[in-house]
C-alpha positions, 0 to 999 in steps of 0.5 A: 517503420518495419526497419526501425522496429527490428532492433527492438524485436531482436533484443527481446528474442535474444533475451528470450533464448538466453541460457539458464541464469543465476538468481542475481541475474534474474534480480537484475533483469527484474530491476531493469524492467522496473518490477518489484512484485509479481502479478497473478496469472489472471493479469495475462487474461485482462491486460492490453498493451505490450510490456515485461511482466513478472508472473507467479504461477504453477507450471502444469505442463510442458510441450515441445515441438518443431515450432518451439516450446510451450509452458502451461501455466495455471491461473489459480483464480479461474483454473484455466490454462495459459500458454507461455512460449519459450526457447531453451527453457531450463530443465527444472521448469519442465517439471509439472506442478512447479511454482515459479516466477516468470519474467515474460514479454507479453503483448495484446493489441486489443481487448478481445485478442489473444495474448502473445507471451514469451519467456525471458527468464525464470526462477523458483518461487522459494528463493525470491519469496525469501528475498522479498520477505527479507526486504519487508522485514528490514524495512519494518525493523528500520521503521520500528527503530526510527519510531522508537527514537522519535518517541524517545525524543518526543518524551524528552521535549516540551510540547510547543508550537513555533512558527514554521515547525511541523511539530504538533502538541500531542496530549489527548484532552479529556472531553465531558460529552460524547462527540457522537451526539451532535458532533464533536463537543469541545471542552476548555482543554482543547483550546490550547491545541486547536490553533496549532492544528488549524495552522498546520492544516491550512499550510497543508491545504491553502484552499481551505478557509480558516473556519473550515481548517479549524472545523477539521482540527476540532473534529480530529481532536474531539474524535481522537479524544473520544476513541483514545487515539493520538491526534497526531497519528490521525493528522498524519493519516489524513495528510497521506490520504487526502491532504485535508481535502474533504472532497477528495475522491481516489481512482478506486472510489475512496472518499473524503478526508480519510478516504473511506470506501463506500462499503466501509463507510456504510458499515461504520454508519457513515452516510456521507463521506464528504461530510467532515464530521461523519468522515472523521468519525468513521476514520478514527473509529476504523483505525481504533478498531485496527489498532486494538485488533493488531496490538492485542494480536502481536503484543507489541504497540508498534507492530500493531500500528504497522499492521493497523495502517496496512489494514486501513490501506489494503483491508484486514483480509489482505493482512490476514492472507499474508500474515503481515503487511501485504507485498503490495508496493502501494501499501508498503509505501503507505505505511512508511509514509504515514509513520514518517509523517507521524514521527515528524509531527511528534518532533523528529 
């Protein structure tokens, strides 16, 4: 067993003592290890296992002795110091109060054991932050162009419901009675929309009965009309959240069709997130609030939509912190996924 592990250890050691690298070499190493965003220094205090991580932090000190080099990294959340072993660390990294990205090989065999970490590569925070922002901006512009094309195509076509098509009619019918009294109240204007929405829902989740799929369709249409939201947008959101499973629960504890977190649901007046009408009421109301907030803030309906979806997924606090879509892979993928489904339902 020891002999088999030696080549792997030798490879890591060679990477750790590699000379100063270019920015492109750092990006290549990052990609090779499947890393798309940095974790905080706090992750080193909690993770168990062995893997390569990218850590963002502030170097508060540097020590050198006959046994090697030691970088002192501050955890900004706890103000505690973490220690990273290094060999031939670049000279710029030895300056105190330097914000940097570090690729490290970290190992902790059990929860209460100390973490053993070795520096592989490092780069300054500025260039890589700019690189990541450029990627996000390029993705945002592409999504905006795609959405504009989809909207133009939808305006120039006649809403129909053909067999096998995922396109849904998108006009928002008026309702004469508030859906908040005894559940959604449907007027005759809804009748032309209920059937294609029910059919789509059943195709997405074949475990649903026709009656249950129709109830979800009617509820989405009624609350979309009440809050003035395109029902196709709500359909796209629910597809990406739960795929129309009213009993869905995420690993984080989000519940029901729109995957409401318990605290969020409580704030919206939802007492049972697994109830179709309550959940969709909270889902549409929450998204409507985000749409109003970010469309007003940006002055642009599409940018407002992007930020509203980001806030729905990651929370308004995260959007405020990063002044835009947070650099979380899950949130960025979520925004793209919902918009792509929305475009599909609009006829593209």
